[in-house]
C-alpha positions as CSV (number, residue, x, y, z in Angstrom):
1,M,-57.7,-56.9,-21.6
2,A,-56.7,-54.0,-19.3
3,T,-55.3,-50.5,-20.5
4,L,-52.2,-49.5,-18.7
5,A,-53.3,-45.8,-18.5
6,G,-50.7,-43.9,-16.2
7,T,-48.1,-46.6,-16.4
8,T,-44.9,-45.9,-18.5
9,D,-42.9,-49.3,-18.0
10,G,-45.4,-51.4,-19.7
11,P,-47.0,-54.2,-18.0
12,I,-45.1,-56.4,-15.7
13,L,-48.0,-59.0,-16.3
14,Q,-49.7,-60.4,-19.1
15,L,-52.0,-63.2,-19.4
16,N,-53.4,-64.4,-23.1
17,G,-56.4,-66.8,-23.3
18,V,-55.2,-68.7,-20.2
19,G,-57.7,-71.3,-19.1
20,K,-57.9,-74.2,-16.5
21,R,-60.3,-77.3,-15.7
22,F,-61.0,-79.7,-13.2
23,P,-63.1,-82.9,-13.8
24,G,-66.5,-81.6,-13.7
25,V,-65.3,-77.8,-13.8
26,V,-64.0,-75.1,-16.1
27,A,-62.2,-72.6,-13.4
28,L,-60.6,-70.2,-15.7
29,H,-62.2,-70.0,-19.3
30,R,-59.7,-68.2,-21.5
31,V,-58.8,-65.3,-19.2
32,S,-56.9,-62.1,-20.8
33,L,-55.5,-59.9,-18.2
34,A,-52.3,-57.3,-18.1
35,I,-51.1,-55.8,-15.2
36,G,-48.6,-52.5,-15.1
37,R,-45.6,-52.2,-12.8
38,G,-45.8,-50.7,-9.6
39,E,-49.5,-51.0,-9.8
40,A,-52.0,-52.3,-7.6
41,H,-54.5,-54.2,-9.1
42,V,-57.6,-55.6,-7.1
43,L,-58.6,-59.2,-8.2
44,L,-62.4,-59.9,-7.3
45,G,-65.2,-61.8,-7.7
46,E,-67.7,-64.2,-5.8
47,N,-66.3,-67.6,-4.5
48,G,-65.5,-70.3,-6.9
49,A,-65.0,-67.3,-9.8
50,G,-61.4,-68.7,-10.4
51,K,-59.2,-65.8,-7.9
52,S,-57.5,-69.0,-6.6
53,T,-57.0,-71.0,-9.4
54,L,-55.5,-67.7,-11.1
55,I,-53.5,-67.5,-8.1
56,N,-52.3,-71.0,-7.8
57,L,-51.5,-70.9,-11.7
58,L,-49.1,-67.6,-10.9
59,A,-47.5,-69.1,-7.8
60,G,-47.2,-72.3,-9.8
61,I,-49.3,-74.5,-7.8
62,Y,-51.1,-75.6,-10.8
63,V,-50.4,-75.7,-14.7
64,A,-52.6,-73.7,-16.7
65,D,-54.0,-76.0,-19.5
66,E,-53.9,-73.4,-22.4
67,G,-52.8,-69.5,-23.1
68,D,-49.5,-68.5,-22.4
69,I,-48.3,-65.9,-19.4
70,R,-45.4,-63.2,-19.4
71,F,-44.1,-62.0,-16.4
72,D,-41.1,-59.5,-16.7
73,G,-41.0,-59.3,-20.6
74,K,-40.2,-63.4,-20.7
75,P,-42.5,-66.3,-21.3
76,Y,-43.6,-67.3,-18.0
77,R,-44.6,-70.9,-17.4
78,P,-44.0,-72.2,-13.9
79,L,-43.8,-75.9,-13.6
80,A,-43.6,-75.4,-8.9
81,P,-43.4,-72.9,-6.5
82,T,-39.7,-72.6,-6.5
83,D,-40.1,-71.1,-9.8
84,A,-42.3,-68.6,-9.0
85,Y,-40.2,-67.6,-6.1
86,R,-37.0,-67.8,-8.4
87,A,-39.0,-65.2,-11.2
88,G,-40.1,-62.7,-8.2
89,I,-43.6,-63.4,-7.2
90,R,-44.6,-64.4,-3.8
91,V,-47.8,-65.3,-2.1
92,V,-49.0,-64.3,0.9
93,H,-52.2,-66.7,1.3
94,Q,-55.1,-66.1,3.4
95,E,-53.9,-69.3,5.6
96,L,-50.8,-68.1,6.7
97,N,-48.2,-70.3,6.0
98,M,-45.5,-70.4,9.0
99,L,-43.2,-73.0,10.9
100,S,-45.1,-72.0,14.4
101,H,-42.4,-73.8,16.4
102,M,-39.3,-71.7,14.8
103,T,-38.5,-67.9,15.3
104,V,-39.3,-65.0,13.5
105,A,-35.8,-64.9,11.7
106,E,-35.8,-68.8,11.2
107,N,-39.0,-68.1,9.2
108,L,-37.9,-65.3,7.3
109,L,-34.7,-66.6,6.2
110,F,-35.7,-70.4,6.1
111,E,-35.1,-71.0,2.2
112,R,-31.8,-68.8,2.3
113,L,-30.3,-69.3,5.8
114,P,-26.9,-67.3,5.9
115,Q,-24.3,-70.1,6.8
116,R,-20.3,-70.1,7.8
117,H,-18.3,-72.7,8.0
118,G,-21.4,-74.8,6.8
119,L,-23.4,-73.7,10.0
120,V,-25.9,-71.6,10.6
121,N,-25.0,-67.9,11.3
122,Y,-26.9,-66.6,13.8
123,P,-25.9,-63.4,14.5
124,E,-26.0,-62.5,10.5
125,M,-29.6,-64.1,10.0
126,H,-30.8,-61.7,13.3
127,D,-29.1,-58.6,11.8
128,R,-31.1,-59.3,8.1
129,A,-34.4,-60.1,10.1
130,V,-34.5,-56.6,11.9
131,A,-33.5,-55.0,8.3
132,L,-36.6,-56.9,7.0
133,L,-38.7,-56.2,10.1
134,R,-37.9,-52.7,9.8
135,Q,-39.2,-52.4,6.3
136,V,-42.5,-53.8,7.6
137,D,-42.6,-51.5,10.9
138,L,-42.8,-54.5,13.0
139,D,-40.9,-53.9,16.3
140,I,-40.5,-57.2,17.4
141,A,-37.3,-59.4,18.4
142,P,-36.1,-61.6,15.6
143,T,-35.9,-64.7,18.1
144,T,-39.2,-64.2,19.0
145,P,-41.3,-67.9,18.4
146,V,-43.9,-67.5,15.7
147,E,-46.3,-69.2,18.0
148,N,-46.2,-66.4,20.5
149,L,-47.1,-63.8,17.7
150,G,-51.0,-62.2,16.8
151,V,-52.6,-62.6,13.6
152,A,-51.6,-59.1,12.6
153,Q,-47.7,-59.6,13.2
154,M,-47.9,-62.9,11.5
155,Q,-49.6,-61.0,8.6
156,L,-46.8,-58.7,8.6
157,V,-43.9,-61.4,8.8
158,E,-44.6,-62.9,5.9
159,I,-45.0,-59.8,3.6
160,A,-41.3,-59.3,4.9
161,K,-40.4,-63.0,3.7
162,A,-41.4,-62.1,0.4
163,L,-39.5,-58.8,0.5
164,C,-36.6,-60.7,1.5
165,Y,-36.7,-62.6,-1.9
166,D,-36.5,-58.9,-4.1
167,S,-39.9,-59.6,-5.1
168,K,-41.6,-58.1,-8.4
169,L,-44.9,-59.2,-7.9
170,L,-46.7,-59.6,-4.2
171,I,-49.9,-61.5,-4.4
172,L,-52.0,-60.7,-1.3
173,D,-55.1,-63.1,-0.7
174,E,-57.5,-61.3,2.0
175,P,-54.7,-59.7,4.0
176,T,-57.4,-57.5,6.3
177,A,-59.3,-60.4,7.0
178,T,-58.4,-60.4,10.8
179,L,-56.9,-56.9,11.0
180,T,-58.3,-53.9,12.7
181,S,-58.6,-50.3,11.5
182,K,-55.3,-49.5,12.6
183,E,-53.9,-52.4,11.4
184,I,-55.4,-52.3,8.0
185,E,-53.7,-48.5,8.1
186,R,-50.4,-49.7,8.9
187,L,-50.6,-52.5,6.3
188,F,-51.5,-49.7,3.5
189,G,-48.9,-47.5,4.4
190,I,-46.2,-50.3,3.5
191,L,-48.0,-51.2,0.4
192,R,-47.9,-47.7,-0.6
193,R,-43.9,-47.7,0.2
194,L,-44.1,-51.0,-2.0
195,K,-45.7,-49.4,-4.9
196,A,-43.6,-46.4,-4.7
197,D,-40.4,-49.4,-5.3
198,K,-42.3,-50.0,-8.2
199,V,-43.0,-53.8,-6.4
200,T,-46.4,-54.6,-8.6
201,I,-49.3,-55.6,-6.2
202,I,-52.2,-58.2,-6.6
203,Y,-54.9,-57.5,-4.0
204,I,-57.7,-59.9,-3.3
205,S,-60.1,-59.0,-0.5
206,H,-63.8,-59.2,-0.1
207,R,-63.9,-56.4,2.1
208,L,-65.1,-53.8,-0.7
209,H,-64.9,-50.8,1.4
210,E,-61.1,-50.8,1.5
211,I,-60.4,-51.6,-2.1
212,H,-60.2,-47.8,-3.3
213,D,-57.7,-47.2,-0.6
214,I,-54.8,-49.3,-1.8
215,G,-56.0,-50.1,-5.9
216,D,-55.6,-48.5,-9.2
217,Y,-57.4,-51.0,-11.3
218,V,-59.9,-53.9,-10.6
219,T,-60.7,-56.9,-12.5
220,V,-64.0,-58.9,-11.7
221,L,-64.2,-62.8,-12.6
222,R,-67.2,-64.3,-12.1
223,D,-67.5,-68.3,-13.3
224,G,-64.2,-68.2,-14.9
225,H,-64.6,-65.4,-17.1
226,V,-63.3,-62.1,-16.9
227,V,-66.2,-59.6,-16.8
228,A,-64.4,-56.1,-16.8
229,T,-61.4,-54.4,-15.8
230,R,-61.6,-50.9,-14.8
231,P,-59.9,-47.8,-13.2
232,L,-61.0,-47.8,-9.7
233,A,-61.0,-43.7,-9.6
234,G,-65.4,-43.3,-10.0
235,L,-65.8,-46.6,-9.6
236,T,-69.1,-47.3,-6.4
237,V,-69.0,-49.9,-4.3
238,P,-72.7,-51.1,-5.9
239,E,-71.0,-50.8,-9.7
240,I,-68.7,-53.4,-8.5
241,V,-71.3,-55.7,-6.5
242,R,-73.4,-55.9,-9.7
243,M,-69.8,-56.6,-11.8
244,M,-69.7,-59.7,-9.2
245,V,-73.0,-61.1,-8.6
246,G,-74.5,-59.9,-12.3
247,H,-77.2,-57.7,-10.8
248,S,-77.6,-55.1,-8.0
249,M,-78.2,-56.2,-4.2
250,Q,-80.1,-54.5,-2.0
251,G,-78.5,-54.2,1.4
252,E,-76.2,-56.8,2.5
253,H,-77.0,-57.4,5.9
254,V,-81.1,-57.9,6.4
255,F,-82.3,-58.0,9.8
256,R,-85.7,-59.8,9.9
257,D,-87.9,-58.2,12.7
258,D,-90.5,-61.2,11.8
259,V,-88.4,-63.8,13.8
260,V,-90.3,-64.4,17.4
261,V,-87.5,-64.4,20.2
262,G,-88.3,-67.0,22.5
263,D,-87.4,-68.3,26.1
264,E,-84.0,-68.4,27.3
265,I,-82.1,-71.5,25.5
266,L,-78.0,-70.6,26.9
267,R,-76.9,-69.2,29.6
268,V,-73.2,-68.8,30.7
269,E,-72.3,-67.8,34.6
270,G,-68.9,-67.0,35.7
271,L,-66.8,-69.0,32.8
272,K,-63.3,-68.5,33.7
273,R,-60.4,-69.7,31.2
274,S,-57.5,-69.8,33.8
275,A,-57.2,-68.9,37.7
276,R,-56.3,-65.5,36.7
277,S,-58.7,-64.5,33.9
278,P,-62.1,-62.5,34.3
279,E,-65.2,-64.2,34.6
280,V,-67.3,-63.9,31.6
281,S,-71.1,-64.5,31.8
282,F,-74.0,-64.1,29.2
283,A,-77.1,-65.5,27.8
284,A,-78.7,-66.5,24.3
285,R,-82.4,-66.5,23.8
286,R,-84.7,-69.0,21.0
287,G,-84.9,-67.2,17.7
288,E,-82.0,-64.8,18.8
289,I,-78.6,-63.7,17.0
290,V,-76.2,-62.6,19.4
291,G,-73.7,-60.4,18.2
292,V,-70.2,-60.9,19.8
293,A,-67.9,-58.0,19.1
294,G,-64.0,-57.4,20.0
295,L,-60.9,-56.8,18.9
296,V,-58.3,-59.7,17.5
297,G,-57.1,-60.8,21.0
298,S,-60.2,-59.7,23.0
299,G,-60.7,-63.0,24.3
300,R,-64.0,-63.9,21.8
301,T,-62.7,-66.7,20.0
302,E,-61.0,-68.3,23.5
303,T,-64.2,-68.1,25.5
304,M,-66.3,-69.4,22.3
305,R,-63.9,-72.4,22.6
306,A,-63.6,-73.0,26.2
307,L,-67.8,-73.1,26.2
308,F,-67.8,-75.5,23.8
309,G,-64.9,-77.6,25.3
310,A,-62.4,-77.2,22.6
311,D,-60.3,-76.0,25.4
312,A,-60.4,-76.4,29.0
313,K,-62.0,-73.8,31.4
314,Y,-61.3,-73.5,35.1
315,A,-64.6,-72.3,36.3
316,G,-68.2,-71.7,35.5
317,R,-71.5,-73.3,34.9
318,V,-73.1,-73.7,32.0
319,I,-76.8,-74.0,31.5
320,V,-79.2,-75.4,28.6
321,D,-82.7,-75.2,28.7
322,G,-82.7,-74.5,32.3
323,T,-80.6,-77.3,32.9
324,P,-76.9,-77.2,34.6
325,V,-74.5,-79.3,31.6
326,E,-71.5,-80.3,32.0
327,I,-68.9,-79.6,29.3
328,R,-65.5,-80.7,29.4
329,S,-64.9,-81.7,25.8
330,P,-66.5,-81.0,22.2
331,R,-68.5,-84.5,22.7
332,D,-70.4,-83.3,25.8
333,A,-71.3,-80.4,24.2
334,V,-72.7,-81.5,21.2
335,R,-74.2,-83.8,23.4
336,H,-76.1,-81.5,24.7
337,G,-77.1,-79.6,21.7
338,L,-74.2,-77.1,20.9
339,S,-72.2,-76.2,17.5
340,L,-69.4,-74.3,16.5
341,L,-68.3,-73.3,13.0
342,T,-64.8,-72.6,14.1
343,E,-62.8,-69.5,13.3
344,D,-60.0,-71.8,11.0
345,R,-62.9,-74.0,8.9
346,K,-60.1,-75.8,6.8
347,D,-58.0,-76.9,9.8
348,Q,-60.7,-77.1,12.3
349,G,-64.3,-77.4,10.8
350,L,-63.6,-79.8,8.4
351,L,-61.9,-82.7,7.0
352,L,-60.4,-81.4,3.6
353,G,-59.1,-84.7,2.1
354,M,-62.8,-86.2,2.5
355,S,-65.7,-85.9,0.1
356,C,-68.6,-83.5,0.6
357,A,-71.2,-86.1,2.1
358,E,-68.5,-87.4,4.3
359,N,-68.1,-84.3,6.1
360,I,-71.9,-83.7,6.3
361,T,-72.7,-86.8,7.9
362,I,-69.7,-87.3,10.2
363,T,-71.5,-85.2,13.2
364,A,-74.3,-87.9,13.4
365,L,-72.9,-91.5,11.4
366,G,-75.7,-93.3,13.6
367,K,-78.5,-91.4,11.0
368,V,-77.0,-93.3,8.2
369,S,-75.9,-96.4,9.8
370,R,-77.3,-99.8,10.2
371,L,-76.3,-102.3,12.6
372,G,-72.9,-100.4,13.2
373,L,-72.3,-100.5,9.0
374,L,-72.6,-96.9,7.3
375,Q,-74.9,-96.9,4.4
376,R,-73.4,-95.2,1.6
377,S,-76.4,-94.9,-0.2
378,K,-78.8,-93.5,2.7
379,E,-75.5,-91.0,3.3
380,R,-75.3,-89.6,-0.1
381,K,-79.0,-88.9,-0.1
382,A,-78.8,-87.2,3.3
383,A,-75.9,-85.1,2.2
384,T,-77.5,-84.2,-1.0
385,A,-80.5,-82.6,0.7
386,L,-79.0,-80.5,2.3
387,V,-76.7,-79.5,-0.4
388,N,-79.8,-78.5,-2.2
389,E,-81.3,-76.5,0.7
390,L,-78.0,-74.7,1.5
391,H,-77.2,-74.1,-2.7
392,V,-73.8,-75.7,-2.0
393,K,-72.4,-75.4,-5.6
394,T,-70.8,-78.7,-6.2
395,P,-71.0,-81.4,-9.4
396,S,-71.3,-84.3,-6.7
397,V,-71.7,-84.6,-2.8
398,D,-68.8,-87.4,-3.4
399,H,-66.3,-84.5,-4.3
400,V,-63.3,-83.7,-2.1
401,V,-64.4,-80.3,-0.3
402,R,-60.6,-79.3,-0.5
403,N,-61.5,-78.3,-4.0
404,F,-64.6,-76.2,-3.0
405,S,-64.6,-72.5,-2.5
406,G,-64.1,-70.7,0.7
407,G,-68.5,-70.1,1.0
408,N,-68.9,-73.3,-0.2
409,Q,-66.7,-75.2,2.6
410,Q,-68.4,-73.2,4.9
411,K,-72.1,-74.1,4.1
412,V,-70.8,-77.4,4.2
413,V,-69.6,-76.6,7.7
414,I,-73.3,-75.5,8.6
415,A,-74.9,-78.4,6.8
416,K,-72.7,-80.8,9.4
417,W,-74.6,-79.2,12.4
418,L,-77.8,-79.1,10.6
419,F,-77.5,-82.9,9.8
420,R,-76.9,-83.0,13.4
421,G,-79.9,-81.3,14.8
422,S,-77.8,-78.7,17.0
423,R,-80.1,-76.2,19.0
424,I,-77.0,-73.5,19.7
425,V,-74.9,-72.5,17.2
426,I,-71.9,-70.6,17.7
427,C,-70.4,-69.0,14.3
428,D,-66.7,-67.6,14.5
429,E,-66.0,-65.4,11.4
430,P,-68.2,-67.3,9.7
431,T,-68.0,-64.8,6.7
432,R,-64.7,-64.3,6.8
433,G,-62.9,-65.1,3.2
434,I,-66.6,-65.1,1.5
435,D,-67.4,-62.7,-1.4
436,V,-70.4,-60.6,-0.9
437,G,-73.0,-62.9,-2.6
438,A,-72.1,-65.8,-0.2
439,K,-72.1,-63.5,2.4
440,R,-75.5,-62.9,1.7
441,E,-76.5,-66.6,1.6
442,I,-74.5,-67.3,5.2
443,Y,-76.8,-64.4,6.9
444,D,-80.1,-66.0,5.3
445,L,-78.9,-69.3,6.7
446,L,-78.6,-67.7,10.3
447,W,-81.8,-66.2,10.0
448,D,-83.6,-69.6,9.0
449,L,-82.2,-70.7,11.9
450,A,-83.2,-68.4,14.3
451,A,-86.8,-68.9,12.7
452,A,-86.7,-72.1,13.2
453,G,-86.3,-71.5,17.1
454,K,-82.6,-72.1,17.6
455,G,-79.9,-69.9,19.5
456,I,-77.0,-68.2,18.1
457,I,-73.8,-66.8,18.6
458,F,-72.4,-64.5,16.1
459,V,-69.0,-63.3,16.7
460,S,-67.5,-61.3,14.0
461,S,-64.4,-58.6,13.4
462,D,-66.8,-56.9,10.7
463,L,-68.7,-54.3,13.1
464,P,-71.3,-53.4,10.2
465,E,-71.8,-56.8,9.6
466,L,-73.0,-57.2,13.1
467,I,-74.7,-54.0,13.2
468,G,-76.7,-55.1,10.6
469,T,-77.4,-58.7,11.4
470,C,-77.8,-59.0,15.2
471,H,-80.6,-58.5,18.0
472,R,-77.9,-57.2,20.4
473,I,-74.0,-57.0,20.8
474,V,-71.5,-58.3,23.6
475,V,-68.3,-56.7,23.3
476,F,-65.1,-58.1,24.4
477,A,-61.6,-56.4,25.6
478,H,-59.1,-57.6,27.6
479,G,-60.5,-61.4,27.9
480,K,-63.5,-59.7,29.6
481,I,-67.0,-58.1,28.7
482,A,-67.2,-54.3,28.3
483,G,-70.6,-53.8,27.5
484,E,-73.7,-54.9,26.1
485,V,-75.2,-53.0,23.5
486,P,-79.3,-53.6,22.3
487,R,-80.2,-53.4,18.9
488,S,-82.0,-49.8,19.9
489,A,-78.7,-48.1,20.8
490,F,-76.4,-49.4,18.3
491,D,-73.9,-47.1,17.3
492,Q,-70.6,-48.2,15.8
493,Q,-68.5,-45.6,17.6
494,R,-70.3,-46.5,20.8
495,I,-69.4,-50.1,20.3
496,L,-65.9,-49.7,19.3
497,S,-65.3,-47.1,22.2
498,L,-66.3,-50.4,24.4
499,A,-63.7,-52.7,22.3
500,Y,-61.1,-50.1,23.1
501,E,-62.6,-50.0,27.0
502,E,-62.9,-46.1,26.6
503,Y,-66.1,-46.6,28.5
504,G,-64.7,-49.0,31.2
505,H,-67.0,-51.4,32.4
506,E,-70.3,-49.3,31.4
507,S,-73.2,-51.5,29.8
508,S,-75.9,-49.5,27.8
509,N,-78.9,-51.9,29.1
């Protein structure tokens, strides 16, 4: 159990021998942990280590099978999320849970709308919302529809919502996954103020370089067990990685210079998403991993979706293997050999209520059918082969993917496109929310695809990831390509400068 050096008020949260099982899986094995009041406690572990299960127990989504929990000096056994809210525990999940068609004020106070004579008191609601937004340094009108906000703004609205309910414990799951460095600094400033006000924070992140900036203690989980709880001061990143994976890792990103780059496989000419949007042109070759960098909102994702036919495009030519092709829908893109690993794998990349086997084979059902009828045995055999090849952790291909860890869900998305036999693979944030060990496996998979002669387009907000993995990097800014940097000229400051357009339209080619 954690020692609480530096805390004088005693632990606000204590877990003693807490366990949770699911069919075929022990998610948590007699976990004991203590967290001090006003402490920022970092929770780390590979995907499937038990972090999400622990969060869901505290949030009242799951109920523990054994052990006991004490919160704020009292026994704590939530049976529903409302029990957690009443106790003062709020979770800001990685997948933001917002009512996009409603305003910021309505989202902030939805569970506690001020009323007058039985009707919503809108002036009071707006005044309360402004006060909450001020606490997180967010200068937007409370009447703004949430669907008009950027990801970073949504993240801060979720934190403001948690503050609305006098939260004593705030749990943040991957809060910086899509934020820029400046937005991260802003978020950390807010969290430090909360700590000073004795709000306790449980912070989950796979970005190990940032946890020393906010955390006091770190607990590492592996296979449902607590490996260690340590003060972060003096603890190095390699030591943390060793605790997470059970061994040291020699380099997170590995560039393979043995992979032969061949002929051009894809060319995009003058792609415009609307009449007023800039033209975008780029190309990719066989065996090449082309990185796509840029700030959130720079147009990276929107361009890839238009290329794939997921969003309409206004103009432009797409050439595959030297032949112009017409792509008006994802069906057209898939038919011409393109695949897209979407940024939001849960909502757009997977059928969460279906099995692993069904998700893998859905891109080419004809391969596992006969006379129009699906052959389940053939489907399971094909899925099992890919599960083994990609090292997907699951007791069976019949298990529902909703219950998989983020890393294993991403492998299932890759598996479905491998099953289809795609020649051009577009990956949008493929390692978002994935632990250091699973990231390395994803990089290795991408390199295997490149070695097989496929063209890879790799979109990422993690610049060191692109620098460590790609042949060249195309940099987006304000909807257009601000520059292209070959591997021989990779420099983090140079790429960031292009992303901020400090060098205009210059290219380093």
